[in-house]
LORO-233201 format. One record per residue: x, z, y of N, C-alpha, C, O in turn. Coordinates in Angstrom, 3 decimals. Layout:
BEGIN
<node n_c1="X" n_c3="Z" n_c2="Y" ca_c1="X" ca_c3="Z" ca_c2="Y" c_c1="X" c_c3="Z" c_c2="Y" o_c1="X" o_c3="Z" o_c2="Y"/>
...
This chain:
BEGIN
<node n_c1="32.154" n_c3="-19.498" n_c2="-21.891" ca_c1="33.096" ca_c3="-18.932" ca_c2="-20.981" c_c1="32.606" c_c3="-17.535" c_c2="-20.591" o_c1="31.474" o_c3="-17.384" o_c2="-20.131"/>
<node n_c1="33.430" n_c3="-16.537" n_c2="-20.768" ca_c1="33.097" ca_c3="-15.165" ca_c2="-20.424" c_c1="33.778" c_c3="-14.821" c_c2="-19.104" o_c1="35.001" o_c3="-14.687" o_c2="-19.060"/>
<node n_c1="33.005" n_c3="-14.677" n_c2="-18.028" ca_c1="33.581" ca_c3="-14.372" ca_c2="-16.719" c_c1="33.359" c_c3="-12.924" c_c2="-16.304" o_c1="33.726" o_c3="-12.543" o_c2="-15.193"/>
<node n_c1="32.765" n_c3="-12.108" n_c2="-17.176" ca_c1="32.552" ca_c3="-10.699" ca_c2="-16.864" c_c1="33.885" c_c3="-9.978" c_c2="-16.973" o_c1="34.477" o_c3="-9.973" o_c2="-18.052"/>
<node n_c1="34.393" n_c3="-9.360" n_c2="-15.889" ca_c1="35.758" ca_c3="-8.824" ca_c2="-15.893" c_c1="35.920" c_c3="-7.466" c_c2="-16.565" o_c1="37.019" o_c3="-6.912" o_c2="-16.536"/>
<node n_c1="34.888" n_c3="-6.914" n_c2="-17.160" ca_c1="34.982" ca_c3="-5.584" ca_c2="-17.767" c_c1="34.684" c_c3="-5.660" c_c2="-19.254" o_c1="34.089" o_c3="-6.623" o_c2="-19.739"/>
<node n_c1="35.109" n_c3="-4.625" n_c2="-19.965" ca_c1="34.882" ca_c3="-4.554" ca_c2="-21.408" c_c1="33.394" c_c3="-4.403" c_c2="-21.735" o_c1="32.889" o_c3="-4.997" o_c2="-22.687"/>
<node n_c1="32.698" n_c3="-3.587" n_c2="-20.917" ca_c1="31.284" ca_c3="-3.321" ca_c2="-21.158" c_c1="30.594" c_c3="-3.008" c_c2="-19.833" o_c1="31.243" o_c3="-2.912" o_c2="-18.792"/>
<node n_c1="29.292" n_c3="-2.851" n_c2="-19.884" ca_c1="28.543" ca_c3="-2.491" ca_c2="-18.689" c_c1="28.898" c_c3="-1.077" c_c2="-18.231" o_c1="28.904" o_c3="-0.799" o_c2="-17.031"/>
<node n_c1="29.192" n_c3="-0.191" n_c2="-19.166" ca_c1="29.597" ca_c3="1.167" ca_c2="-18.799" c_c1="30.907" c_c3="1.168" c_c2="-18.017" o_c1="31.062" o_c3="1.943" o_c2="-17.073"/>
<node n_c1="31.849" n_c3="0.309" n_c2="-18.397" ca_c1="33.121" ca_c3="0.208" ca_c2="-17.670" c_c1="32.887" c_c3="-0.329" c_c2="-16.262" o_c1="33.530" o_c3="0.126" o_c2="-15.316"/>
<node n_c1="31.991" n_c3="-1.274" n_c2="-16.112" ca_c1="31.661" ca_c3="-1.805" ca_c2="-14.786" c_c1="30.984" c_c3="-0.735" c_c2="-13.935" o_c1="31.231" o_c3="-0.645" o_c2="-12.733"/>
<node n_c1="30.132" n_c3="0.072" n_c2="-14.558" ca_c1="29.456" ca_c3="1.152" ca_c2="-13.840" c_c1="30.465" c_c3="2.180" c_c2="-13.352" o_c1="30.372" o_c3="2.647" o_c2="-12.216"/>
<node n_c1="31.417" n_c3="2.534" n_c2="-14.187" ca_c1="32.467" ca_c3="3.469" ca_c2="-13.781" c_c1="33.286" c_c3="2.912" c_c2="-12.638" o_c1="33.613" o_c3="3.643" o_c2="-11.703"/>
<node n_c1="33.623" n_c3="1.645" n_c2="-12.688" ca_c1="34.418" ca_c3="1.021" ca_c2="-11.629" c_c1="33.643" c_c3="0.973" c_c2="-10.313" o_c1="34.245" o_c3="0.987" o_c2="-9.239"/>
<node n_c1="32.337" n_c3="0.918" n_c2="-10.388" ca_c1="31.506" ca_c3="0.853" ca_c2="-9.186" c_c1="31.176" c_c3="2.236" c_c2="-8.639" o_c1="30.425" o_c3="2.343" o_c2="-7.670"/>
<node n_c1="31.704" n_c3="3.269" n_c2="-9.217" ca_c1="31.455" ca_c3="4.608" ca_c2="-8.720" c_c1="30.438" c_c3="5.382" c_c2="-9.528" o_c1="30.017" o_c3="6.466" o_c2="-9.123"/>
<node n_c1="30.034" n_c3="4.837" n_c2="-10.679" ca_c1="29.151" ca_c3="5.567" ca_c2="-11.572" c_c1="27.673" c_c3="5.408" c_c2="-11.288" o_c1="26.865" o_c3="6.117" o_c2="-11.890"/>
<node n_c1="27.282" n_c3="4.510" n_c2="-10.399" ca_c1="25.868" ca_c3="4.352" ca_c2="-10.088" c_c1="25.350" c_c3="3.029" c_c2="-10.636" o_c1="25.868" o_c3="1.960" o_c2="-10.313"/>
<node n_c1="24.334" n_c3="3.119" n_c2="-11.459" ca_c1="23.657" ca_c3="1.931" ca_c2="-11.962" c_c1="22.263" c_c3="2.346" c_c2="-12.375" o_c1="22.085" o_c3="3.392" o_c2="-12.999"/>
<node n_c1="21.275" n_c3="1.541" n_c2="-12.036" ca_c1="19.915" ca_c3="1.880" ca_c2="-12.405" c_c1="19.549" c_c3="1.356" c_c2="-13.778" o_c1="18.530" o_c3="1.777" o_c2="-14.327"/>
<node n_c1="20.326" n_c3="0.462" n_c2="-14.359" ca_c1="19.937" ca_c3="-0.182" ca_c2="-15.608" c_c1="20.795" c_c3="0.201" c_c2="-16.799" o_c1="20.358" o_c3="0.006" o_c2="-17.933"/>
<node n_c1="21.975" n_c3="0.727" n_c2="-16.607" ca_c1="22.829" ca_c3="1.011" ca_c2="-17.755" c_c1="22.456" c_c3="2.342" c_c2="-18.406" o_c1="21.837" o_c3="3.203" o_c2="-17.781"/>
<node n_c1="22.838" n_c3="2.488" n_c2="-19.646" ca_c1="22.570" ca_c3="3.724" ca_c2="-20.376" c_c1="23.340" c_c3="4.889" c_c2="-19.776" o_c1="22.931" o_c3="6.041" o_c2="-19.924"/>
<node n_c1="24.445" n_c3="4.607" n_c2="-19.103" ca_c1="25.242" ca_c3="5.669" ca_c2="-18.492" c_c1="24.505" c_c3="6.331" c_c2="-17.332" o_c1="24.804" o_c3="7.471" o_c2="-16.977"/>
<node n_c1="23.543" n_c3="5.624" n_c2="-16.742" ca_c1="22.821" ca_c3="6.182" ca_c2="-15.604" c_c1="21.823" c_c3="7.252" c_c2="-16.041" o_c1="21.409" o_c3="8.072" o_c2="-15.222"/>
<node n_c1="21.436" n_c3="7.258" n_c2="-17.292" ca_c1="20.482" ca_c3="8.243" ca_c2="-17.767" c_c1="19.063" c_c3="7.885" c_c2="-17.351" o_c1="18.774" o_c3="6.742" o_c2="-16.997"/>
<node n_c1="18.189" n_c3="8.873" n_c2="-17.398" ca_c1="16.794" ca_c3="8.656" ca_c2="-17.038" c_c1="16.634" c_c3="8.855" c_c2="-15.540" o_c1="17.009" o_c3="9.897" o_c2="-15.001"/>
<node n_c1="16.089" n_c3="7.875" n_c2="-14.883" ca_c1="15.871" ca_c3="7.967" ca_c2="-13.449" c_c1="14.418" c_c3="8.349" c_c2="-13.211" o_c1="13.530" o_c3="7.499" o_c2="-13.278"/>
<node n_c1="14.177" n_c3="9.613" n_c2="-12.936" ca_c1="12.826" ca_c3="10.144" ca_c2="-12.792" c_c1="12.087" c_c3="9.500" c_c2="-11.623" o_c1="10.882" o_c3="9.262" o_c2="-11.704"/>
<node n_c1="12.794" n_c3="9.221" n_c2="-10.554" ca_c1="12.165" ca_c3="8.616" ca_c2="-9.392" c_c1="11.582" c_c3="7.254" c_c2="-9.727" o_c1="10.475" o_c3="6.934" o_c2="-9.294"/>
<node n_c1="12.303" n_c3="6.451" n_c2="-10.486" ca_c1="11.810" ca_c3="5.128" ca_c2="-10.868" c_c1="10.562" c_c3="5.243" c_c2="-11.738" o_c1="9.633" o_c3="4.449" o_c2="-11.595"/>
<node n_c1="10.534" n_c3="6.216" n_c2="-12.629" ca_c1="9.375" ca_c3="6.410" ca_c2="-13.501" c_c1="8.164" c_c3="6.827" c_c2="-12.675" o_c1="7.064" o_c3="6.313" o_c2="-12.878"/>
<node n_c1="8.363" n_c3="7.755" n_c2="-11.748" ca_c1="7.261" ca_c3="8.222" ca_c2="-10.903" c_c1="6.729" c_c3="7.074" c_c2="-10.053" o_c1="5.515" o_c3="6.892" o_c2="-9.954"/>
<node n_c1="7.619" n_c3="6.301" n_c2="-9.439" ca_c1="7.181" ca_c3="5.172" ca_c2="-8.620" c_c1="6.462" c_c3="4.112" c_c2="-9.447" o_c1="5.501" o_c3="3.505" o_c2="-8.973"/>
<node n_c1="6.911" n_c3="3.887" n_c2="-10.661" ca_c1="6.229" ca_c3="2.923" ca_c2="-11.534" c_c1="4.822" c_c3="3.403" c_c2="-11.874" o_c1="3.881" o_c3="2.609" o_c2="-11.860"/>
<node n_c1="4.666" n_c3="4.682" n_c2="-12.177" ca_c1="3.342" ca_c3="5.233" ca_c2="-12.501" c_c1="2.428" c_c3="5.153" c_c2="-11.285" o_c1="1.259" o_c3="4.790" o_c2="-11.414"/>
<node n_c1="2.951" n_c3="5.490" n_c2="-10.097" ca_c1="2.146" ca_c3="5.395" ca_c2="-8.875" c_c1="1.737" c_c3="3.945" c_c2="-8.620" o_c1="0.591" o_c3="3.681" o_c2="-8.259"/>
<node n_c1="2.656" n_c3="3.015" n_c2="-8.802" ca_c1="2.347" ca_c3="1.598" ca_c2="-8.600" c_c1="1.284" c_c3="1.089" c_c2="-9.551" o_c1="0.396" o_c3="0.338" o_c2="-9.147"/>
<node n_c1="1.364" n_c3="1.486" n_c2="-10.797" ca_c1="0.356" ca_c3="1.070" ca_c2="-11.783" c_c1="-0.999" c_c3="1.667" c_c2="-11.437" o_c1="-2.019" o_c3="0.984" o_c2="-11.530"/>
<node n_c1="-1.020" n_c3="2.935" n_c2="-11.040" ca_c1="-2.284" ca_c3="3.586" ca_c2="-10.670" c_c1="-2.918" c_c3="2.912" c_c2="-9.457" o_c1="-4.126" o_c3="2.679" o_c2="-9.440"/>
<node n_c1="-2.116" n_c3="2.599" n_c2="-8.449" ca_c1="-2.638" ca_c3="1.914" ca_c2="-7.264" c_c1="-3.183" c_c3="0.544" c_c2="-7.628" o_c1="-4.222" o_c3="0.137" o_c2="-7.107"/>
<node n_c1="-2.506" n_c3="-0.172" n_c2="-8.508" ca_c1="-2.975" ca_c3="-1.491" ca_c2="-8.929" c_c1="-4.313" c_c3="-1.409" c_c2="-9.652" o_c1="-5.203" o_c3="-2.223" o_c2="-9.408"/>
<node n_c1="-4.455" n_c3="-0.440" n_c2="-10.534" ca_c1="-5.709" ca_c3="-0.290" ca_c2="-11.283" c_c1="-6.852" c_c3="0.088" c_c2="-10.350" o_c1="-7.941" o_c3="-0.479" o_c2="-10.439"/>
<node n_c1="-6.610" n_c3="1.045" n_c2="-9.454" ca_c1="-7.652" ca_c3="1.468" ca_c2="-8.512" c_c1="-8.046" c_c3="0.307" c_c2="-7.600" o_c1="-9.230" o_c3="0.112" o_c2="-7.328"/>
<node n_c1="-7.077" n_c3="-0.457" n_c2="-7.132" ca_c1="-7.368" ca_c3="-1.608" ca_c2="-6.273" c_c1="-8.201" c_c3="-2.648" c_c2="-7.010" o_c1="-9.146" o_c3="-3.199" o_c2="-6.446"/>
<node n_c1="-7.860" n_c3="-2.920" n_c2="-8.256" ca_c1="-8.623" ca_c3="-3.894" ca_c2="-9.031" c_c1="-10.062" c_c3="-3.442" c_c2="-9.225" o_c1="-10.983" o_c3="-4.255" o_c2="-9.145"/>
<node n_c1="-10.264" n_c3="-2.156" n_c2="-9.477" ca_c1="-11.622" ca_c3="-1.627" ca_c2="-9.646" c_c1="-12.395" c_c3="-1.726" c_c2="-8.327" o_c1="-13.554" o_c3="-2.141" o_c2="-8.323"/>
<node n_c1="-11.771" n_c3="-1.354" n_c2="-7.224" ca_c1="-12.447" ca_c3="-1.417" ca_c2="-5.931" c_c1="-12.807" c_c3="-2.844" c_c2="-5.538" o_c1="-13.893" o_c3="-3.078" o_c2="-5.008"/>
<node n_c1="-11.928" n_c3="-3.793" n_c2="-5.783" ca_c1="-12.219" ca_c3="-5.194" ca_c2="-5.474" c_c1="-13.376" c_c3="-5.682" c_c2="-6.337" o_c1="-14.259" o_c3="-6.384" o_c2="-5.844"/>
<node n_c1="-13.382" n_c3="-5.327" n_c2="-7.594" ca_c1="-14.457" ca_c3="-5.746" ca_c2="-8.491" c_c1="-15.801" c_c3="-5.174" c_c2="-8.061" o_c1="-16.801" o_c3="-5.892" o_c2="-8.046"/>
<node n_c1="-15.836" n_c3="-3.898" n_c2="-7.714" ca_c1="-17.085" ca_c3="-3.264" ca_c2="-7.280" c_c1="-17.579" c_c3="-3.895" c_c2="-5.980" o_c1="-18.770" o_c3="-4.173" o_c2="-5.844"/>
<node n_c1="-16.684" n_c3="-4.121" n_c2="-5.032" ca_c1="-17.079" ca_c3="-4.713" ca_c2="-3.753" c_c1="-17.603" c_c3="-6.129" c_c2="-3.938" o_c1="-18.637" o_c3="-6.483" o_c2="-3.373"/>
<node n_c1="-16.910" n_c3="-6.937" n_c2="-4.715" ca_c1="-17.364" ca_c3="-8.312" ca_c2="-4.944" c_c1="-18.701" c_c3="-8.340" c_c2="-5.668" o_c1="-19.538" o_c3="-9.198" o_c2="-5.384"/>
<node n_c1="-18.914" n_c3="-7.420" n_c2="-6.593" ca_c1="-20.195" ca_c3="-7.351" ca_c2="-7.298" c_c1="-21.322" c_c3="-7.051" c_c2="-6.317" o_c1="-22.388" o_c3="-7.663" o_c2="-6.377"/>
<node n_c1="-21.076" n_c3="-6.104" n_c2="-5.416" ca_c1="-22.097" ca_c3="-5.759" ca_c2="-4.429" c_c1="-22.384" c_c3="-6.937" c_c2="-3.499" o_c1="-23.543" o_c3="-7.215" o_c2="-3.191"/>
<node n_c1="-21.342" n_c3="-7.624" n_c2="-3.053" ca_c1="-21.542" ca_c3="-8.774" ca_c2="-2.162" c_c1="-22.278" c_c3="-9.914" c_c2="-2.861" o_c1="-23.150" o_c3="-10.547" o_c2="-2.265"/>
<node n_c1="-21.936" n_c3="-10.177" n_c2="-4.108" ca_c1="-22.612" ca_c3="-11.242" ca_c2="-4.846" c_c1="-24.072" c_c3="-10.893" c_c2="-5.124" o_c1="-24.940" o_c3="-11.762" o_c2="-5.051"/>
<node n_c1="-24.349" n_c3="-9.628" n_c2="-5.444" ca_c1="-25.741" ca_c3="-9.209" ca_c2="-5.654" c_c1="-26.547" c_c3="-9.318" c_c2="-4.366" o_c1="-27.712" o_c3="-9.714" o_c2="-4.396"/>
<node n_c1="-25.942" n_c3="-8.974" n_c2="-3.248" ca_c1="-26.616" ca_c3="-9.090" ca_c2="-1.960" c_c1="-26.930" c_c3="-10.560" c_c2="-1.645" o_c1="-28.036" o_c3="-10.883" o_c2="-1.211"/>
<node n_c1="-25.953" n_c3="-11.441" n_c2="-1.867" ca_c1="-26.174" ca_c3="-12.872" ca_c2="-1.627" c_c1="-27.247" c_c3="-13.420" c_c2="-2.562" o_c1="-28.070" o_c3="-14.233" o_c2="-2.143"/>
<node n_c1="-27.250" n_c3="-12.996" n_c2="-3.801" ca_c1="-28.265" ca_c3="-13.453" ca_c2="-4.755" c_c1="-29.654" c_c3="-12.982" c_c2="-4.339" o_c1="-30.625" o_c3="-13.726" o_c2="-4.476"/>
<node n_c1="-29.760" n_c3="-11.764" n_c2="-3.838" ca_c1="-31.049" ca_c3="-11.250" ca_c2="-3.368" c_c1="-31.561" c_c3="-12.049" c_c2="-2.168" o_c1="-32.748" o_c3="-12.368" o_c2="-2.089"/>
<node n_c1="-30.659" n_c3="-12.371" n_c2="-1.233" ca_c1="-31.070" ca_c3="-13.163" ca_c2="-0.081" c_c1="-31.550" c_c3="-14.551" c_c2="-0.495" o_c1="-32.543" o_c3="-15.053" o_c2="0.031"/>
<node n_c1="-30.838" n_c3="-15.167" n_c2="-1.441" ca_c1="-31.258" ca_c3="-16.489" ca_c2="-1.911" c_c1="-32.578" c_c3="-16.425" c_c2="-2.664" o_c1="-33.404" o_c3="-17.331" o_c2="-2.552"/>
<node n_c1="-32.780" n_c3="-15.355" n_c2="-3.434" ca_c1="-34.031" ca_c3="-15.198" ca_c2="-4.180" c_c1="-35.207" c_c3="-15.034" c_c2="-3.207" o_c1="-36.282" o_c3="-15.586" o_c2="-3.442"/>
<node n_c1="-35.010" n_c3="-14.278" n_c2="-2.117" ca_c1="-36.056" ca_c3="-14.116" ca_c2="-1.121" c_c1="-36.356" c_c3="-15.423" c_c2="-0.389" o_c1="-37.505" o_c3="-15.722" o_c2="-0.064"/>
<node n_c1="-35.312" n_c3="-16.182" n_c2="-0.141" ca_c1="-35.468" ca_c3="-17.446" ca_c2="0.598" c_c1="-36.225" c_c3="-18.481" c_c2="-0.198" o_c1="-37.050" o_c3="-19.202" o_c2="0.364"/>
<node n_c1="-35.972" n_c3="-18.578" n_c2="-1.497" ca_c1="-36.556" ca_c3="-19.643" ca_c2="-2.308" c_c1="-37.734" c_c3="-19.196" c_c2="-3.175" o_c1="-38.240" o_c3="-19.999" o_c2="-3.958"/>
<node n_c1="-38.173" n_c3="-17.986" n_c2="-3.068" ca_c1="-39.346" ca_c3="-17.538" ca_c2="-3.844" c_c1="-40.539" c_c3="-17.368" c_c2="-2.967" o_c1="-41.611" o_c3="-16.998" o_c2="-3.447"/>
């Protein structure tokens, strides 16, 4: 059953006033690309910072245990 009332996604975009973030008629959305790049960069930096912090905390705990039992 086809319940989509338009011939194509472009026709639906035109009927909606010409705005769509996903159709080919919308073209390249520079803002979305910039936000995606910023989001990926923040994710990578956060992962590195969490890894470095956890490594330091685990090394500190290991040193304390080594001092306690040696």
